[in-house]
N, C-alpha and C positions, 0 to 999 in steps of 0.2 A: 543364651537363656540360662538362668541359674539352675544348678543341679538340684536345688530345693523345690523347684517348680513341679507341679503334678504332671502325670504322664502325658495328657493331651497337650498341655502348654509346652512341656519340655521338648516334645518332638514335633511341635507345630502342626498338629494333625487336623485342625479346623481352619477352614477358610472363613471369610467374613460372614457369609450367610449362615454357616453352621454355628459360629460363635454367637451370632445374634439370636438364633433359635434356642441355643443352650441358655443364654441369659434370660430368655422369656419363659423358660420351662417351668420354673416354680409357680409363677402366677397362673400359667396355662393349666397345670395339673390341678391346682386348687379350684380354678374356674370350672373345669370339667368334672370335678368330683372323682378323680381317678384314685383308686386304691392300690392297684398293681399294674405293672408295666411288663409286657413281654418283650424281652431283648432278643431279637431274632437275627439269624444270618443264614445265607444260602449255602448248602453243602455242594459237594462235587456232583450230586445227582439232581440238583435243582430243588431239593427238599428243604424245608425250613427247620433249622435247629435253634436252640437257644434256652434261655432261662426266664422264668417269671419272677420279678423282683418287686420289692416294696418301692414306694415313691422315693423315700429317702435314699435307698440303695441306687435307684436310677439316677437321682440327682448327683450322687457321689460319682457314679460311672461317667457322667458328662465331663468330669474333671480328671478322674484317675483311671477310667476304664474299669473293667472287672475281669477277673480271671475265669477262663473257661477251658475245659479239657479239649484237647485236639483229637480225642479218641474216635469220633465219627469219621475222620478222614482215613482211618484204617479199614473201613467197612465197605463191602459192595452192597448191592440193592437188597440182599437177604441178610445183611449184617454178618456175613462171613468175614473173618479177619484175613485181609489180603496181605498186609504188611505186618511183620513181627515187631511190635513196639519195643521189645526188650533185647533186640539185636543191636549191634553197634550202628548208630545213625538212625535207629528206629525203623530200619528197612528202607530208608530213603537215601542212605549215604549222606546224611546231614547230621553232624555231631550234635547240633542244637536240638534235634528231635529224638535223641536217645531217651528211652525210658518213658515215653508218652507224656511229655511235659505239658504244662498249661500254656495257653496263649492269652493275650490281653484283648478283650472284646471292647471296642469303642463305639458307642452309639453315634449314628448320624442323625442329629436332632431335626434336620429338615425333613426326615421321612416319618416323623411321629404322626400317628393316627389314633383316634379313639375307635375301638372295635364296636360296631353297632350290635353285634349278637352276643357279646360277652360283657355283662354288666360291670361298669366302673373299671374297665380294663383298657389300658393303652398298649400301643404296639410301636416298635421302632426297629429299623434295620441297623445292623452293626457291621463294622469292618474288623478284621482280625490282624493282630500284630504280634511280632516277637517282643520280648522284654526290652530290646534295644530300640524299639520304635519302627523297625523295618517291617514292611507288609509280609504277611504269610503267603508264601508262593503258590499254594494250592487253592487259594480263595478265588472262586469264579468272579466275584465282584471286582477284585483287583485286576483280573485278566481283562475284563471289559473296560475298566477305567483306563488302563494302559493303552488299549487299542484305540479308544476314542480320543485319547490325548495325541496319539500318532496321527489320527485323521485330522484333528484340529490343527496340528503343526503343518499339515499339508494344505490347510485353508478351508476345511469342510466340517460341517456339522451333519451328523446322521439323523434323519427324520424317519420315524418308524411307526407303522400301523399294525395292530394285532388283529388277527382273524383266526379264532380257534374253535375247534369242534370238541365236544365232550359228551359223555353219557350220564343220564339221570336214571337211577333205578330205585326201587323200593325194597327195603330190607325185610326179608321174611324170617330169617334165622341168623342171628349175629355169630353163631358158632362158638360162643364163649363157653357153652356147656357141652355141646354136642360135637365139637371139633377139636383139632390140635391147636395149642397155643403157640406152637413154633419153637425154634431153637436157633442158635447161631448157624447161619447157612441154610436154614429151612424156614421159610415164612409160615406164619400161622395159616390155618384154613381161612380163606376169604368168606365173608358173609354170603349166605344164599339170598339171591335177589330175584325180583321180577321186573319186567319192563313196566313203564308207567304210561306208555302210549304206543299206538300202532305206528307203522312207518311205511316207507317206500311210496310216499306221496308228498314230494318235496314242497316246502313252503305252504303247506295246507294250514290255514288259519285255525280250523277246528282242532287240529292236533295240538297246536300250541296252546289253545285255550284249555285243553284237557289238563295241562300241567301248570296253568297260570298260578294256582294257589301255592305251588311249590316254588315257582320262579319269582313270585312277587317279593318275598323277603330277600332273595338273592339280589335282585336288581336294586331294591331300596338300599341294601347295605353297600353295594358296589358304588352307588351314587353318593352315599353318605361318606364313603372313604375318599371321595374326590377323584375316583378313577373316571376317565372320560368315556363312559359307556355310550355306544352308538346304536347298537341293535342287538336283539335276541331273536333268533330265527328257529323255525322248525326245520331241522336237517332231514336228510333222506331216510335214514334207517330208524327203526323203532327206538324211542327214548333218546334219540341223538339231537343235540342242541348245538347251535352255532352262536358265538358271541363275538361282536366286533367292537373296536374302540377307535376313537378319533386319534389323530397322530400325536406322538410324543417324541421328545429327543431320546437318544439311545439308552442312557442309563435309566431315565424315568420309565421307559417302556419295559425294560427288564424288571425293574422293581415292581411295576404295576402287574406284570404277568405273574410274578411270584406271589404277590398278595392276592390277586384275583383267584388263582387256583386254590389257595389256602382258604379264602373266604367261602368259595362255592362248596368245598368239601366239608368245612366245619358247619356251615349253616344247614346244609342238607342233612348231615348226620344227626344234628340236634333234632331234626324233624322226623327221623326214622327213614331217611333216604341215604343212598350212597351215590355220590358223584364220582366219576372216574375219568381221568385224562389218559388212561391206557388207550393205545391206538385202536386195537381190535380185541375187545373182551371175548372170553371164551363162552359166549352165550349165543345159542342158535338165532340166526336172523340179524345179528349185529354186523355192521359194515365198518371198514376202516375209517377212523377219524384222522384229520390232518391239522397242522398249524401252519397257516400261510403267513409269511413274513413280508410285509410291504415296506419298501425303503426308498428313500431319495436322499440326495445331498443338497445342502444349501451352502452358499459362499459365506464364510464367517464374517466378511466385511460388509457385503451388500445385502445379505439375507435372501438372495435370489436362488431359486431352484436351478441348479446347474445341469439338470438332466433334460430340460425342456428342449424338444427337437425343433429344428427348422423345417421348412417346406421340403417334402420328399424324404424325410428322415423318420426312423422309428424313435430314435433318441439322439441327443447331442453326442459329440465325440466322447465327452467325459462319461456320459451314461452308457454308451456302447462299450467303452473300455472297462467300466465297472462290471458290466455283465460278462465281459470276456474273462476278467479275473475270477469272477464267481464260478464260471464253468470250468476254468483251468484247474481250480483247486477243490472242486466239488467232491471228487472221490475221497480225498483226504479229509474233507470236512464232514463226511458222513457221520462219524460218531458224535459230532457236535449237534448236527441237525436231526439225526435219528439214532439216539443212544441206547435203544432197547432192542432185544432180539425180535420182539413182537412187531416193532415199527416197520421192519423191512417187508412185512406182508403187504404193505401199500404199493410197493414198487413193482407193479405188474402192468402190462400193456392194457390200454383201454379201461383203466380203473379210476380215471380222474386224478391220478397221481403220476408224477413223471417216473420214467424208468431209464432215461438216458439224458445226455448233456445237450439240451436244446433250449432255444429261446424263440419267442414269436409274439406277434402283436395280438393281444387279447385272446390268447390261446391257452385254455386250461389244461391241455395235455403237455405243454412245455414246462420244463423245470423253472425257467425264468419267463414269466408272463409279463409282457410290456403293456402298460396301461398309459397311453400317451396320445397327444395330438399336437401339431405345431402350434406353439404359443400357449398351450395349456399349462398353467403354473402348477397344476397338481400332477403333472406327469411323473410316473414312478415305475418301479418294477416290483413284481411279486415272486418271491421264492416259494415254490409250492412243494418242496421236498420234505419239510420238517414234520415231526410228529408232536402231538400235544404234550407228551411227557418230556420234551427236550428241556434241558437247562437253559433258561432264557438268557443268561449272561454269556454262555458259551455259544449258543446259536447266533445271537446278535454279534458277538465279537468275531466269530468265524466269518460271517457275512461281511462285516465292515473291513476286516483285514484283507480278505480276498478281493473285495471291490477296490480297495485302495491300491493293492498291488497291481491290479489290472490297469488302473489309471496311470500309475507311475511308469509301467512298462508298455503302455499303449497296446494292451492285449486285445486282439480282435476275437470276437465270439464266433466267427464264421457266419454263414448265411442264415437268416431267420428261417424257421421251419413252418410250413403250413400243414404238415402231417407228422407231428413229432414222434408218434409211435412207430413210424416207418422210416425215420431218418437214419441215414448211414453214418452214425456218429458213435463215440464210445458210450457204453452203458454205465449207469450208476452201480455201485456195489449192491449186491443182492442179499447180503447178510452182514450182521455186525462184525463177524470175524473178518470178512473181506474188507470192510471199512476200517477196522483197526489196523490191518496190515498196510493199507494205504496211508493212514495217518502216521504210523510208526516210521514209514519210509519218506515222509514229507519233509524235505529241507525247508520248505516255506513256513509251515506251521511251527517247526522247531525254532526257526529264527523269530517268528512273530510272537509265540507264546513261551518259548524257552524249552530246551531239551528236557529239563527236570519235570516240567508240567506235562509235556507230551508223554514222556516215559511213565509218569505217574498214572495218567488217565488210561493209557493203553494197558498197563498192568492191572489196574482196577477193573476195567471192563472185560478184560480177558478172563478174569475169575468168573464172571457171569457166563461167558461163553463156555468155559470148562464145565461148569455145573450143568448147563443145558445139554451139552454133548453127553455127559455121563447119564443124564436122565434118558436121552434118546437111546443110548446103548442098552438100556435095560428093557426096551420095548421089543416085542416079538417081531414087529415090522417097522423099524425106525423111520424108513422113508415114507411109508404110507401114513404112519401116525403123524408125521410132521407136516403133512399136506394141509391140515386144518389147525386152528389154534390149539395148542397142547394144554394139558392140565398144568404143566410146569409154568407156562407163560401166565395163565390166569392167576395162579397162586402167587407168582412173583410180582406181578404188576397191578392187578385190578384194584386192590384196596390201597396199595402204597401210593400210586399216582392218581 
């Protein structure tokens, strides 16, 4: 390739489908009446960062990319600076990251959408690269892409279904006048909110109807975005909603979850509501929300589901070993599946969330719930340990990598459990600190995702733990105070996620 070629062509960053979408972009933007395009990328926390650019700037970026600061990768969930950007190697021991340099952001034109709630505005996901065209190593989308490529090399595609719970609340006071606006390492005061519906009457239609006026623009927008919405349900607790989607391949599922959370939060906020994917908000009566990840594998040649069991089986051999790998690496995967301090409040016995390494047939107490029948082409497994705030790229990548390792090593999951909360098996980590220790010691994830990325994430999330522990130490009765959702957790996560 000629050195005079522009960045995308010079480094061959587009496959055929992306190049075709880029070639169609100018006519598409004019046809849709687009004035501005949001160029977005997922950060280490699964939050969307990016720039809003003019149409001409977006079209130029399809050829040359556009420069973007890497600064957000220095920050934890409260924007505390975890890595010193002005130390040698930028705190990462990487000379190319000294001094907080720019990265090149390259749009993936196949992800382009028109935002239904933002007039004349487009949206597109981007990937991040160094100036030499090599992928930025801390990009979650790159981690998932590499993992799915390994799965494909082994002969499988990952099929994924999303089932996520979240909270809808009405804003009473946005706290912009009456509260703190925050500082680095100290989030702003979250808005004061009220529940929008009563709870503890699971799947009650009248409860869902109470919030239909708020949910209608959400579901209309989600459908207009092309996301395969399947259902919106009244969940158990007050103001708690569950949303499910039809199956998607792995990367499309992660991209869809990222866009869904953003769409819900932005649409609701424009209407005077706050939607939160924090697992357990610090609001009396609210109950823990989860994100259940449904997965199966299909053969890349035949397209057949390779998890379908035969007579007398819960799953095929491949499916059983996939579960075995998931359970074997679940402790180390905890920070990928449950990345916040608050999310570990779900891991309690008899809570409808798993607390130990179990699997079982259609058992909601098990970590890996098997949903299958002999000959049923929809046979799959459900990982029930995740929280709604999880980074979708890392959650799905951790699942895919562990499952593939189980297949390669023929890992057995042990006997299926009929009483998971009483099973005599190892327990899942009960805190983020414990989960980070397991991840840091994991040879498997260091090989799968790289030492540099694992060390980065452990250091990043340890900052969160340190700030939480400092807050607890300031309390007269730290242990008693931490028995319920703390003010620190609500401030840290409620509005952010």
